[in-house]
Structure formats: C-alpha cells, structure tokens
N, C-alpha and C positions, 0 to 999 in steps of 0.2 A: 344853681340853675342859672341859664342865660337864654336871652332872646336875640337873634341875628336882627340887626337892623340895616335897612338901606335907604341911605339919604344921598340923592343926588347918586355920584359913582362910589362914594364911599362905603365901606362896610364894616361895622364893629358889632362887639357883642356887649349889651348892657346887662350886669349882674342884679338879678332880682331877688331880695330878701324879703323875711316876713314882716320887717320894718316899712320896707316901701310899699309891700302890697296894703299895708296898714292905711299909709298916708294917702295912697292910691283911691282906696274903697273911702276914706272919710272925706276926701276932695269931691267925691262925687255923691256924698249924701245932700239930702234924703233919697233914696233909691224908690223906685216906683214898687208899688207893693208885689207885683209879679216878678222884678227882679230878685227882690229880697227872698221870697219865696223859693227861686229857683237855688240861690246860693245855699239856703238853709236846707232843702231837701236832698240837695247834691252832697253837702257836708256831712249829713246823718246817715248817708246809703253805707253800706258794709263795703270796706276798702275804697269809701268816697267813690264809686262806680256807678254809673247809670246810664241809661240811652237817652237820646234825644226824647223819645216818644213817652218814656217815663216822666222824665221832667215836664213834657207839656201837659201831660195828664194830672200833674200835681197840681199845677196853677191854672189850670183851666183852659188851655189852648187848645184847640180843635185837634191839631196833629203836631208830628214832629217839626212841619216846618217851622210853626210857631216859635219853637226853641231854638232852632237854627238862626231864625231871623233876630230873636229879641235877646237869647244868651251870646249871639255872636255880636249885637249893638253893645253889649254890656263889656264883652270882652275887647272890643275895638277902643272903647273909652276908657277901661282899664289899661290897656296896652300904649295908650297915648299920653296917660299920666306917668308912668313908667318909663317914657322916653323911647318906646318901641314904636316904630311906624307899620303897622300891620297889614298884611296881605289883603286881598279880597276873598270873599266865599267862605267856605267852612275854616279856614286856616286860621282865621280871626281867632276863633276858638281857643287856637293855642297861648293866647295869653292867660286862658283860666285853666285849660285841660291839657291832658295827652291823649292820644287814641289808641284804643286796642281793637283791631278786628278780629271779630269772630264769624267766621263764615263769611255771609254778606252784611254782616250788622256791625257799625262801628260803636263801641262802648267808650264814655266819657270817663276819664278818671281825673278828678280835682287835682291840680298841684298841690304837692306837700306844704308849700310856703303860704299859697293863699287859703288853703285849710287851717293851716295855724292862726294866719291872720284873722279870719272870721271868728273863730274861736276866741281870740284874745280882744277882739272888740266885743265879744258878747253876743254877736249876730245870731250864733249857732241856737241859744237856747230857746226852748219855746217859749213864746209870746216877745220873744224880740221882734222889733220892728226898726231899729237903729234909731237914728236920730228923731227928733220931732218932727211930723209931718203936716202941713197946713191941708186940713181937711175941710171939706164942706161939711154942714150940719147933717149929719147920720152917716157919714161915710168914715168907716173905722178899718185901722190899720189892720193886717192879717196876721192871724197866729197859727199854730200848729197843732192845738186842741181842740177837741170836739166842745169842752165845756168851754163857756163864755161868762164874762163878766168882770174880769181884772181892769181895775180903773187905770187910765194913762191920760196924762195932761198934754195936749198941743192946743190948738188955736180953740178948740173945743173940747169939752170933757167927752173922751170917747172910751170904747169897750173892746177888748181884744176879740178879733175875729179870725176863723180859721180856714187855710185854704182848702181844706178837705169837705168842708160844709158850702163853701163856694162852688167847687167841683160840682158835688152833687146836685146844688140848685141849678146850676147852666146844664148840666147834663140833663135835667129834668124839663127846665123851660126854654132852654139856648140862651142866645145872648142878644136877642132883641128885646128892646123896652117893653116890660109888660103892660106900661099904659098907653105908650104913642106908638109903639110897635118900630121905633128907631135901631137901625143896625149900623154900627161903626164900620165893620168890614165892608158891608154892601159899598157904604158911602166913601170911605176913605182907602180901600185895599187893604193889602196885608199888613202894613205896618199897625192897623187897629184891630187885628184879629183878636177877638177874646174879650177885647175891653168892654165892661161895662159896669156900674155898679151894683152891688147887691144890697138890697134894702131889707131890713129887720122888720117885720110886720109889727111883733111885738116889741114895744119900748124897752131896751135894755137898760136904759137909766132908771126906769121905773120898777126894776126888779132888786137893782142893786145886790144882786149875789149870782153864785154861778148856777147855771142850768144848763140841761142838755138840750140843745137845738135839735128840731126835725126839719131839716134843709129844704124840702119840699112844702112843710107846711109854714114853717115861720119866715122865709126868705123869698124875696121875688127880683128878679134882674130890673134895674130902672135904669134910664140914660141920667146922665147928670143934671139935666133940667128938670124932669120929673122929679127926680129925687130932691133937688132942691126946693121946689113947689110943695112937695109932700110935707115938707119938714118948715113950711112957713109958719106954721100953728103948733103949739104943744095942747093937746097930744095931736100927733101928725094926721093928716088927713088919710083917708082909707083909699086904696086903689080904686074901689068903685066910684068913693068921691071924684078923684082925680080925673077918673074917666069921663065922669058926667060934666065936669068943668071944662074938660077939655072939647068936648063933643058940641059944647054950649058954646063954646068960643069960636069954632068952626063955622056955626049956623050964623054968627053975626056980621 
C-alpha cells in the first residue's frame, strides 16, 4: 500500500508497512481516549468496516461530524509521521481508511496494515488503553467492557472504564457539567465537541472488584475543574456538596 505525496512540485509514493504504522502510532502515544476508542471500535467491526455515524456513537460524539473532525485529525497526524502530506477535508482519512460508497453513504474500511499494527501493539484488546496516560485523580482510561475494576498503573491508580457506559451516560445527561453547567463545545466550538469527564459516583477504588455499572445511576458528566475538586478529599465530595460549595462561592 502506498500514499501519494505532494511536496512542492515533486510527487512520489511512500510505501507504508505494518511496522511503519506501528512506529507512527507509538510516536503519537498516549492517544486521547476517544481516539483510542475509535481505533478499537473500528478494528473490531466485521470486515473492519463502519460508518462515521457509528464511530461517533461508539465514543460519544453527537454526530458523524465529530468523527470526521477527530478521526480526520488522527489520520493527519499519522500521515505526517508516515511522511505523507495529507490533503484537506475528508481525504485526510485515507491515511487510516479506504472508502466504499453505498448509495449516498460512505463506509470506512480500516487499512489492512493499520489493523495489523493496532493488533500487534495490543491496542485492539478489550481493556487496552495504550501506553500510560497522565490522568487527573478520578479520570480513568476507557475500556470496551461494561464490567469495571481491573487495576491499571498510571500517575494515580485507575480502573478500567468502558466507552459504552460513557455513551449511555452522556446520552442521558448531555455533555454539560452536572455541577457548574460548563459546555466545552459551546465555549470552544466544534473542536471540543463531546469532551467532558465522566465521574464515578461510586468509588471504584473502594470496590476493588469487578461490578456491573448503571451508567445513569453511577456516572455523571463533570468538567475537569469540578472533577478535580470532587476528588480533593477521600471519599470524594458528592455532587450536591460541590453544588453547595459553588453556590456559596458565587455569593461571596
């Protein structure tokens, strides 16, 4: 497989192997959880074929536009690591996928070499989050299972979290902070679409075993500021306690 590269007036093809994809992905690590989630979801689909809308739903974006923006951004970064100067728009995705148009809809097919690279890195496995991430206390890497609890060493001790639980939580509560109401997309635009931390009301570290979560009962969307303050003590402050603290602070 090769990419056509345009640099100045010159044009050449850059061969892309499984090893080159592996080096490109590792050079970009750690990937944001949503980027890792898109790779994992896509890699697991039958024939490694999906749609932008399905990818968006899998990681909690509101629409296919989130996929086009963020998967396109990842494709651009990978393409740069491979020595390929990516074009603008949807064509950037060709660093990761090929396209198959069915009626008016485009299906995305993950490139064979990329899929093999993801597998060899072990990033396709349920629970894989790639290399260690620097996380805020209480912010946990995503997983693909609805059961949670496997310990994973990072800057803090974290527990696996799955994107499906996150998706259900955000579908119910939305992506505004449940405490202060901050909305990243409204403030920063499309680049921040779907960004929000998901807080476990029930402390996973205190459970120390796998359990089946209720995404609506057990999870809440919180902005990083509120999420950090919630975890300033052990056990964490409750949502209502932090709302009261915020209200009292605004009155002074």
